[in-house]
N, C-alpha and C positions, 0 to 999 in steps of 0.2 A: 823681494818686500813681499809683505804679509798685508792683503786687502779682506777687509769684513764683505761676508757678503750671505744671503738667506740660502738655505737649503731648498731646492724647487719640490723635494719629496716632502720632508716633514714640517719645512717652515724655519728651522733652528736657525740660528745664527752659527756661521762656519768662519774660518780664516783661510784662505788660500794664500798657498806661496807660488808667487810669481815671477817668472824669471823672464827678465828682456834680454833680448839682443837689440843691439845698437851698432849703428855704423858712425862712422867720423871722416870727416874730410876736414884738411884746411883751404879757406879759400884767403888767400893773402895771408895776414895775420890773425883771421878769426876764425875758430873752430866752429862746424856745422854738423850736429849729430841728430840724428833721428832713429826712430825704434823702427825695425824690420820685421820682428815678430815678439809674440810673447806666448809662454806657454806655462802652465799649471802644472807645478811639481809636485804638489803636495797639500791635504788639504787637511784641516783640524777642528776640534771643538773649542770653546774658549776657554774649557778648563784644561783642556790637554795642551795647549800654546802657555797657559799660565804655568802649568807642573813642568814643562820645557822650560820655560825662562827661568823658574825657580831654579832647576840644577844649572844654569849656566851661570847665575849670577850670585853664586854662594862669595866669590870674593868682590862683588861690587855692592850687596847688602849690607847695611851696617847700623847698628843703632844712633838714629839722628839723619838717615840719609836725607838729602829733599828729595822731594817729586819730581823738581826739574831735572836734577840728576838721574833719577832712575828712567825719565823720560828720553834724555840722551841716550844713555845705554840701549833704551829699546830701540831707538830709532838707529843706531850706529851700528851696533852689534847684531840685531835681529831685522832690522828692515822695517819695522812698524811704521807705519805712514803716522803723523802726527795726530790727528782728529781720534786714532783708536787708542794711543797711548792711555788715556786717562781710563778707558774699560781693562786694560791690563793691570795696569795699577790699582783699581778697584779689586779687581779678583786676587791681586798678588798681596793687598791687604788683608783678604777673607783666609787665604791660603796660609800664609806666614803669622798668622795672629798679631799683625801690628794696627797700631791708632795712631791718628793724626790730630791730635789737638789744634796745633795751628794751621792746620791746613798747609803746610808749607814741609815739615820734617815728620818722617816715619819713625816710629818707637817699637820695639816690642811689647807684648803686653806682659 
């Protein structure tokens, strides 16, 4: 999962890819899970993440795609937290030269 942080050196926004290690046990019919460890596996800028997402989204982005669908793909395929999806969609709109006249569907310029 990607989380947004500030670089302690330059103060710029960065995205850290966090890998969570979980442990689960069954107590009767209920499953109880907890996080045992977390590690940062990669750090990238918002622009680098947007470029990476663009390459992976070639089959998912089409003329008239809804922003809701795009956010779902970002969450499911990339592990981007919901509160950061709007930031990534804005970067994608700029990088892909898309516009959103009704604030729901994205169209190529």
